[in-house]
LOVO-711295 format. One record per residue: x, y, z of N, C-alpha, C in turn; residue in one letter. Coordinates in steps of 0.2 Angstrom, whole numbers, plus 2048, in hexadecimal, padded with zeros to 3 digits. Example, Ala and Ser with C-alpha at 12.3 -4.5 7.8 and 13.67 -1.06 7.14 Angstrom:
BEGIN
8427E482783E7EA8278427F0827A;8407F58238447FB824840800827S;
REM end
This chain:
BEGIN
5617870D75607820DC5647830E3X;55E7820E85617850EF56577F0F2X;5697810F656D77D0FA56D780101X;56D77A10656D77D10C57477C111X;57577D11657C77E119580776119X;57C77111757E76B11757E76810EX;57D76D10C57E76B105580770101X;5877731015887790FE58D7780F8X;58F77D0F459577C0EF59B77B0F3X;5A07790EF5A97790F45AB77F0F3X;5AA7820ED5AE7890EC5AC78E0F0X;5B07930F35B07990F65B379E0F2X;5AF7A30F25B07AA0EE5B27B00F4X;5B67B40F15B67BB0F35AF7BF0F0X;5AF7C50F35A97C90F15AA7CC0EAX;5B07CD0E85B37D00E15B17C90DCX;5B37C40DF5B27BD0DB5AC7BD0D8X;5A67BC0DF59F7BC0DD59C7C20D7X;59E7C70D959C7CD0D459F7CB0CDX;5A47C80CC5A67C60C65A17C00C4X;59F7BC0C759C7B70C55957BA0C4X;5937BF0C858C7C20C658D7C60BFX;5927C90BE5937CD0B75927C70B2X;5967C10B25967BB0AD58F7B90ACX;58C7B90B15847B80AF5817BC0ABX;5817C30AC57E7C80AA5817C80A3X;5887C80A258A7C809A5897C1097X;5877BC09A5847B609657D7B6095X;5797BB0975727BD09456D7BD09AX;5707BD0A056A7BD0A556A7C40A8X;5657C70A85647CE0AA5677CF0B2X;5697D50B456A7D60BA5637D60BEX;55F7D90BC5587D80BF5557D10BFX;5557CE0BA5537C80BA5577C30C1X;55D7C50C25617C10C755E7C20CEX;55E7CA0CF55A7CE0D55547CA0D7X;54F7C80D15497C60D254B7BE0D4X;54F7BB0D254F7B40D45537B30DBX;5577B90DE55A7BA0E45547B90E9X;5507BE0E85497BF0EB5447BA0ECX;5447B60E653F7B00E75447AA0EBX;54A7AA0EA54D7A50EE54D7A70F5X;54E7AD0F854E7AF0FE5477AF102X;5417B10FD53B7AF1005397A8101X;53B7A20FD53979C0FE53E79A105X;54379C10554779A10B54479D112X;5437A311153F7A61175397A3119X;5347A111452F79E11552F797118X;53579311653678C11853A78D120X;53C79212254079412853A79512CX;53579912A52F79B13052979A12CX;52679312B52079312851A79612BX;51B79813151479A1345157A3133X;51A7A613051B7AD1305167B012BX;5137B512E50E7B91295117C2129X;5167C312B5187CA12C5207CB12BX;5207D01275287D01255297D8125X;5307DA12A5337E11295397E0125X;5397E512053F7E411C5437E911DX;5497EA11F54E7EF1205527F011AX;5527F51165547F610F5597FB10FX;55F7FB10C5647FF10C563803105X;5698041015688080FB56D8040F5X;56E7FD0F55727FA0F156E7F50EFX;5717F10EB56D7EB0E856B7E50EDX;56E7E50F356B7E10F85647E30FBX;5637EA0FA55D7EE0FB5587EC0F6X;55B7EB0EF5567EA0E95537E20ECX;5577DE0ED5547D70EF54F7D80F5X;5507DD0FA54B7DD0FF5457E00FDX;5457E40F753E7E70F553B7E20F2X;53E7DD0EE53B7D90EA5387D20EEX;53C7D20F45397CD0FA5327CF0FCX;5337D60FD52C7D81015277D80FCX;5287D90F55227D80F15207D20F0X;5247CD0F15227C50F151E7C40F7X;5207C70FD51C7C61035157CA103X;5167CF10050F7D310050B7CD0FBX;50C7CD0F65097C70F25067C00F5X;50A7BF0F95097B90FE5037BB104X;5027C11034FD7C310A5007C5110X;5067C511050A7C71165097CE118X;50A7D111F50A7D81205117D9120X;5137DE11A5197E011951B7E8119X;5217E911D5227F011C52A7F111AX;52C7F51165347F71155367FD118X;53A7FC11C53D80212054480311CX;54480911954A80B11554F80F119X;55480B11955A80F11D55D814117X;55D81911755F81E11255B82010CX;55B8231095568261045558210FEX;55081F0FD54F8190F654F81D0F0X;5508230EF5528270EA5588260E7X;55C8240ED5638220EB56581D0E7X;55F8180E75608110E35618120DCX;56580E0D956780E0D25668080CFX;5658080C95658020C45607FC0C7X;5637F60C755D7F00CA55A7F20D0X;55D7F40D555A7F60DB5557FB0DBX;5568000D65508050D554A8030D2X;54B7FD0CF5467F90CA5427F60D0X;5467F40D45437EF0D953F7F40DEX;5417F90DF53E7FE0E35388000E1X;5378010DA5318030D652C7FE0D6X;52F7F80D652A7F20D65267F10DDX;52B7F20E25267F20E95227F90E9X;5237FE0E65208040E65198020E2X;51A7FF0DD5137FD0D850F7F80DBX;5127F40E050E7EF0E350C7F10E9X;50C7F80EC50A7FB0F250D7F80F7X;5137F70F75177F50FE5177FA103X;5167FB10851880010D51F80210EX;52180710B52880910C52980F110X;52C80E11552D81411A53481611CX;53781B11E53E81D12053F819127X;54481612754681312E548818132X;54681913854981D13E54B819145X;54E81D14954F81A14F54A817152X;54481B15253E81915453A814150X;53B81114B53780D14853980714BX;53280214B5327FC14E5317F6148X;5347F114B5347EB14652F7E6148X;52D7E41425287DD1465297D7141X;5257D21435257CC13F52D7C913EX;52E7C81375357C41365387CB133X;5407CC1345437D11335477CE12CX;5477D212654C7D01215517D6120X;5577D412055C7D812155E7D9119X;55D7DF11755F7E11105637E7111X;5677E811556A7EF1165727EF111X;5777EB11357C7EB11157E7E510DX;5817E51075837DE10458A7DE105X;58D7DB0FF5947D81005987DD0FEX;5967E40FB59C7E80F959E7EE0FFX;59C7EC10659D7F010B5A57F010CX;5A87F610D5AF7F51105B07FA115X;5B47F911A5B57FD1215AE7FC126X;5AF7FF12B5A97FF1315A380112EX;59E7FE13159780112F595806133X;59280B12F59381213058B813132X;58981913558281913658081C12EX;57981C12E573819133573811133X;57780E12F57780712F57A803136X;57E80713858080413F57A803144X;57680914457080814856A804146X;56A8041405657FF13D5667F813FX;56C7F613E56E7EF14056E7EE148X;5707F114C56E7F21535687F1154X;5637F515055B7F41515597ED150X;55C7EA14A55A7E414855C7DE14EX;5627DF1505667D91555617DB15CX;55E7E015D55A7E01645547E0164X;5527DF15E54A7DD15D5487D815FX;54C7D216054A7CB1635457C915EX;5467CA1585407C71525457C214DX;5437BE14A5467BA1455487BE13FX;54F7BC13E5527C01375557BC134X;5537BF12C5567BC12655A7C1123X;5607BE1215647C311D5647C1116X;5657C61115657C510A56D7C5109X;56F7C01065767C010357C7BE109X;57C7C410D5817C311357D7C7119X;57F7C611F57D7C91245807D0124X;57D7D51245807DD1235847DD129X;58A7E01265907E212B5957DC12BX;5947D61285997D012959D7D1121X;5A37D11225A77D211C5A87CC118X;5A57CD1105A47C610D5AC7C310CX;5B17C610D5B77C310D5BA7C0112X;5B97C41185BD7C211E5BA7BE124X;5B37BF1225AF7BD1285B07C012EX;5B27C712D5B37CC1345AD7D2134X;5AB7D213A5A57D613B5A77DE13BX;5A57E11375A87E81365A47EE13AX;5A57EC1415A37F114559B7EE149X;5987ED1435907EB14558D7E6140X;58C7E21425897DC13E5827D9140X;57D7D713B5777D513C5787CD13EX;5757CB1445747C414656F7C0143X;56F7BD13D56A7BB1395697B413CX;5637B113C5617A913C5607A6135X;5617AA1305607A71295647AC126X;5697A912156D7AD11C56C7AA114X;5697AC1115677AA10956D7AD105X;5727AA1025777AC0FE5767A90F6X;57A7AD0F25787AC0EC5807AB0E6X;57F7A80E15837A60DB5897A40DEX;58D7A50E35937A20E65947A40EDX;59679F0F05967A00F759C7A50F8X;59C7A90FE5A07AE1015A47AA106X;5AA7AC1045AF7A910A5AE7AB111X;5AC7B21115AA7B41185A47B211CX;5A07AD11859A7AA11C59D7A5120X;5A37A31205A679C1235AA79C128X;5AD7A21295B37A312F5B27A9132X;5B87AA1365B77B113C5B17B1140X;5AC7B713E5A67B81435A07B413EX;5A17B213A59C7B01355987AA139X;5997A613E5967A21415927A4146X;5927AA14858E7AC14D5887B114AX;5897B21445847B61405807B413BX;5837AF1375807AD1315797A9132X;5797A51375747A013857379B133X;56E79913256D79312C56D796125X;57279312257579611C572791116X;56E79511156C79310B56E795105X;5717911025757940FA56F7930F4X;56E7970F056B7980EA5707990E4X;5717960DF5757970DA57279C0D4X;56B79D0D55677A10D156879E0C9X;5677990C95687940C356D7970BEX;5727970C057A7990BD57D7930B9X;57F7950B45817900AF58678C0B4X;5877860B558D7820B95957840B5X;5937850AF59A7860AC59D78C0ADX;5987910AC59B7990AF59E7990B5X;59B7950BA59E7950C15A47920C2X;5A578B0BD5AB7870BE5B178B0BBX;5B178F0B65B67940B35B87980B7X;5B479B0BD5B679F0C15BB79D0C6X;5C07A10C85C57A00CD5C17A10D5X;5C379D0D95C179D0DF5C679F0E5X;5C47A20EA5C97A30EF5CC79E0F4X;5C67980F45C87930FA5C378D0F8X;5C57870FA5C17810FA5BD780101X;5B67801015B477C1085B4775108X;5B877410D5B876C10E5B1769110X;5B176310D5AB75E10C5AC75810DX;5A975310F5A974B10E5AA74A107X;5A874E1015AA74B0FA5B074E0F8X;5B37520FA5B97550F85BF7550FCX;5BD7511035C47501075C974B104X;5D074E1065D67491045D4743108X;5D673E1045D57361085DB733109X;5DC72F10E5E372A10E5DF72410BX;5E57211085E471B1035E1716109X;5DD7121065DB70B10A5E170710DX;5E17051115E66FF1145E46F8111X;5E96F510F5E96EF10C5EA6EA111X;5E76E310F5E86DE1155EF6DE117X;5F46DF1135FB6DD1155FD6E2118X;5FB6E811B5FD6ED11D6026EB124X;6076F012560B6EF12C60D6F712EX;60F6F61356106FD1386166FF133X;6196FD13162070012E61D704127X;61770412561570612061270E122X;61070F12860B71412961071A12EX;61771A12D61A71F13061B71F138X;62072213A62372314162272A144X;61D72C14761C73314A62073414FX;62473815162873A157625741159X;62274015F61F747162623749168X;62475016862A75316C62675A170X;62675717762375C17A62275A182X;61E75D18661C75D18D62275F192X;62276619262776719762376719DX;6277681A36247671AB61D76A1A9X;6177681AD61176B1AE60E76B1A7X;6107691A160C76819C60C761198X;60D75C19C60D75419A606753195X;6017551985FB7531945FC75618EX;5FE75B18C5FD75D18560075717FX;60675618160A75117D60674917DX;6047481846007421835FB74117EX;5F774717F5F074817B5F3747174X;5F874A1715FA74B16A5FC744168X;60074016E60273916C5FC73416BX;5F77361705F173116F5ED732168X;5ED7391665EA73A1605EE73615AX;5F573815A5F87351545F872D154X;5F772915A5F772115A5F0720158X;5EB7231595E47211585E2724152X;5E772714D5E572A1475E9726142X;5EB7211435EF71C13E5F671D13CX;5FA720142601720140603719142X;60971713E60C70F13F60F710146X;61371414861771314E61671C151X;61671C15761672215A61C723160X;62072615F62572816662372F169X;62673016F62573717262B737175X;62C73D17563274117963074617DX;63074418462E74918A63374918FX;63074D19463474D19A63374619EX;6387441A163873D1A463373D1AAX;6317411AD62B7421B162573E1AFX;62473F1A961D73E1A461D7371A2X;6237331A362472C1A061E7271A3X;61E7281AA6187231AE6107241ABX;61072B1AA60972C1A860872A1A0X;60E72C19C60D72A19560D722194X;61071E19961071719660A71419AX;60771719F6007151A15FA71619DX;5FB71C19A5F571E1965F771C18EX;5FE71C18C5FE71A185604714185X;60270F18760770918660A70817FX;60570917A60870817460E70D171X;60D71317461471717261B715176X;61F71817162671717462871E178X;62A71E17F62B724181632726184X;63472B18263B72C18363C732189X;63E73218E63F73819364673B190X;64474118D64A74518B64B74B18FX;65174B191654751195658756191X;65A75518B65E75918665C75517FX;65D75B17B65D75A173661754171X;66775317566C74D172668745173X;66274617766173F17865B73E173X;65974416F65574316A65773F163X;65E73F16366273E15C65F73815AX;65F73315D65E72B15B65772B159X;65272D15D64B72F15B649732154X;64D73715364C73B14E64D738147X;65373214A65572F143650729140X;64C72714464772314463F726142X;63F72B14463872E14263873113BX;63173013863073313162C739132X;62973C138625741138626744140X;62874A14062674C147621751147X;61E75114F61A75715061D75A157X;61E76015762276315C61E76915EX;61E76A16561A76F16861676E16EX;61176916E60C76917361076817BX;60E76D17F61176C18461876F185X;61C770180623771180625776184X;62177B18562478118962A785185X;62B78B18863178F185638790189X;63878C18D63E78C19264478918EX;64978719164F78418E64E77E18CX;64A77A18F64977218D645773186X;64077718663C77617F64077917AX;64577F17A64878217664D77D173X;65077917765477317565276F171X;64C76D17364976716F646769168X;64477016864277316264777415DX;64C77715F65377715C655770159X;65576B15C656764158651762154X;64B76415564576215064676614AX;64876C14B64877114564E76F140X;65376B14265876B13E65776213AX;65276013C65075913B64D759133X;64F75512E64D756126647752126X;64275312A63B74F12B63475412AX;62F75112762975512762875512EX;62475C13062275D13761D761138X;61A76013E615764141616768146X;61676F14561877314B61177714EX;61177615560B77915960D77C15FX;60977F161609783167610787168X;61378416E61978817061F78716AX;61F78316762478416062178A15CX;61C78B15C61979115761D79715BX;61B79716161D79D16662579E166X;62779A16562F79A16463179C15EX;62D79915962F79B15262D7A3151X;6287A51546267AC15462B7B0157X;62F7AF15B6357B315E63B7B315AX;63C7AE1556407AE1506467AA152X;6467A715764C7A315B64D79E157X;64879C153649794150646795149X;64779114364579213D64378C13BX;63C78D13763878713663B783130X;63C77D13163F77912C639778124X;63C77611F63677511A63276F11BX;62D76F11962776911862576911EX;62276F12161F76F127617772127X;61577012D60E77212D60E776134X;60B77B13560A77F13960378013CX;6017801425FA77F1455F8785149X;5F978C1485F679114C5F179214EX;5EF7941545E97981555EA79F153X;5E57A21545E57AA1535EA7AE156X;5EA7AC15D5F07B01615F87AD15FX;5F87A715D5FF7A515A5FF7A9154X;5FA7A814F5FC7AA1485FF7B314AX;5FC7B714E5FD7BD14F6047BF150X;6077BB15560E7BA1576127B9151X;6107B414D6147B21476147B7141X;60E7BB14160E7BF13D6107C8140X;6127C71456137CE14960D7D3149X;6077D21496017D51495FD7D3150X;5F77D61515F47D51565EE7CF154X;5EC7CC1585E67C71595E17CA154X;5DF7CF1565DA7D31535DC7D514CX;5E07D51495E37D61435E27D013FX;5E47CA1425E37C413E5DC7C113EX;5D87C31435D27C11435CD7C613DX;5D07CC13C5CC7D01395CD7CF130X;5D27C912E5D37C61285D77C0128X;5D37BC1295D67B512D5D97B2126X;5D57B31215D87B01195DF7B3118X;5DF7B91195E67BC1175EB7BA11BX;5E97BA1225EE7B71275F07B0125X;5EB7AB1235EE7A41225F27A511CX;5F17A91175F57AA1125FD7AC113X;5FC7B11186027B51196077B011DX;6047AD1216087A712560B7A2121X;6087A011D60979B11760F79E114X;60F7A31126137A710D61B7A8112X;6197AA11661F7AC11B6237A611DX;6207A112062379C12262379511CX;62279611762279111262078B114X;61A78A11761678511C60F78511AX;60C77F11B60577E119603781121X;5FE7851225FB7871285F478512AX;5F37831305EC7831325EB788136X;5E878D1355E67931395DE79213DX;5E078F1425D978C1475D4792149X;5CE78F14A5C979414C5C3793148X;5BE7961495B77961465BA79713EX;5B779113B5B97911345C0791133X;5C378B1355CA78A1355CD78A12DX;5D378D12C5D478E1255DC78A124X;5DD78711E5E278411D5E6787117X;5EC7891185EF78D1125F678A10FX;5F67891085FC78610760178B104X;60778B10460C79010160A7910F8X;60778B0F660678C0EE6007900EEX;5FD7930F35F77980F35F07940F4X;5F078E0F55E978B0F65E678C0FCX;5DF78C0FE5DD78E1045D878A104X;5D678610A5D178110B5CD784112X;5C87821135C47851195BF77F11BX;5C07801225BA77A1255B777E12AX;5B077E1295AC78212E5A877D131X;5A97781335A57721385A977413FX;5A77711445A977114A5A3773150X;5A477415559F77415B5A277B160X;59E77F1635A07821685A478016EX;5A177916F5A47751755AB773174X;5AE77616E5B577416D5BA77A16EX;5B677E1725BA7841755BD78117CX;5C377C17B5C577A1825CD778181X;5CF7771865D67761855D976F183X;5DE76E1805E076717C5DE766175X;5DA76A1725D676916C5DC769166X;5E076E1685E676F1635EB769163X;5EC7661695F176116B5EF75B166X;5E875A1665E67531625E675615BX;5E475C1585E575C1515ED75C14FX;5F175F1545F975E1515FB755150X;5F87521555FA74A1545F674814FX;5F074A14E5EC7471485F0748141X;5F375013F5F675113A5FD74D13AX;60074C13F60674813E60474213DX;5FF73E13F5FD73613D5FD738134X;5F973B1325F673B12C5FD73D127X;60174112960874112560C73B126X;60B73612B60F73212B60C72C127X;60672D12660372812160372911AX;60772F11960973011160673510EX;6017391125FD73F10F60274510DX;60274910960575010860375310DX;60675910E60575D1145FE762114X;5FD76410E5F776810D5F076310EX;5F175D10B5EB75810B5EA756113X;5EF7541165EF75211D5ED758121X;5EF75D1205EC7621245E5763122X;5E276311C5DB76311B5D775E11FX;5D975811E5D57531205D6753127X;5DB75412B5DC7531325D775B134X;5D67601325D27651345CB763134X;5C975F12E5C275D12E5C2759133X;5C57531335C474E1385C275113FX;5C77551415C97581485C275C149X;5BF7601435B97641455B3760145X;5B275B1405AB7571405AB752148X;5B17501495B174D1505AF751155X;5B27561545AF75C15A5A875D15AX;5A475D15359E75E15259A758154X;59D75315459974C15659974C15DX;59F74D16159F74C16859C75216BX;59C75816859875E16B59275D16CX;58E75916958675916A584757171X;58975517558775617D58975B180X;58B76117D58C767180594769183X;59276D18759876F18B59C76918FX;5A276A1905A57651945AA760190X;5AA76118B5AD75D1845B475D186X;5B77571875C07571885C3755182X;5CA7571815CD75617B5CE74F17AX;5CD74C17E5CE74517D5C974217AX;5C274417B5BD7431775BC741171X;5C074616E5C07461675C4740163X;5C873D1665CC7391645C8732161X;5C472F1655C17291635BC72B15BX;5B973115C5B57341565BB736151X;5C07381525C473814C5C4731148X;5C772D14D5C872614A5C3723146X;5BD7241495B87231455B672513FX;5B672C13F5B77301385BB72E133X;5C172D1355C772B1305C672412EX;5C27201325C271812F5BB71A129X;5B771E12B5B271E1265B5722120X;5BA72811F5BD72911A5C1724116X;5C572111A5CA71C1175CA71611BX;5C67121185C570C11D5CB70711BX;5CD7021205D16FD1205CE6F711BX;5D16F51185CF6EF1135CF6E9117X;5CA6E41165CA6DF11A5CA6D9115X;
REM end
């Protein structure tokens, strides 16, 4: 059964887990070669749907099962009357098992097979059947040069199972990676197709379960949950007797001199996302702007932590960090927040000070680092975080005993109990300042309305990403505040107020 990018399963697997699923199917009575034939047919159907006018195919084949899929697609294309060439990267005599059977079938069908060299030319549609999910370490020659040749060809590219060079577990490109227009993947969705570098190289994603028994798939452990409309955590509907006291009191702390906009964006987001009451503690210089922009919020000009104490007693949730700075004022306010026995969201400079060890994170917290902040929190480089985003999210959650939102392409939400969720929606126009401030306020509002930390983080990330996708249709120039009305609309669709 084929699935497009908008109609995919929820479970995400590691490469090893998918190999385990494959082994289960074979043990249950479906031969490996039959699965390979099904994969080839699924790839061929998707390829023809994507390029209905295509009549020529260049298959770049390696020497594993991925290559076997490619040889069988070449057979199908030749039978359909296409001009077909297989360019073998590496000696086809190295093929074993089912891949060797696929090569033999291509030979018997008189498919043109030739050795790839740096002088080889590509034509028509290119099928990437070079490297599958088993690759570890950097892509080596001759595959690195073959991948570069595909990328510089200017031709449409389809990838079998995963673009060659993309790590199926982490979404990191291993030195060289095929940039595909179409990727057809099988049996179980790989986590690496949805985070890190994946968005730049996967293209249109089509999934086919190869007629696997659903019960076999349901019994298998997965690595993560892909957030969808169907599985999102939901706020309870609001009854007609609702009043503000039932939906929490969010206190937002931040906005040092020169950074007042960040805390106001977070405050506006919390207000518009359903918190019953919202207060903000900021520099006194920002009070006029806050009252002009957000008359619904209670605003305190705080020059020291002592002035926070009365507000801390009334709040039910804290959001700390947007525009906080790392000077004495911010350190003082963060210290007071860290000692408050309340659920909290820590963002931005709160995380930077946490990374220095000058403050400890209280329990029941959500932290929202981008990759740079995550690197400081883990004592590694940003490149190391991006090289294995799922591992970094789990490590942060374990180290700080907190729910973690690791932001970026394919945002990840990790819980200390080991759960991992992924949101791959979004838009390139979201690469602009202030988006994190909006997210922090949204998470705080959902916590205030009674959601637990992991569920609030999952729903907030999905709302934020889909609001960005919706508003990003207009292209560049997206402002962070543009997301807030869209978030409000999406939230009402998910959890309507009862009339």
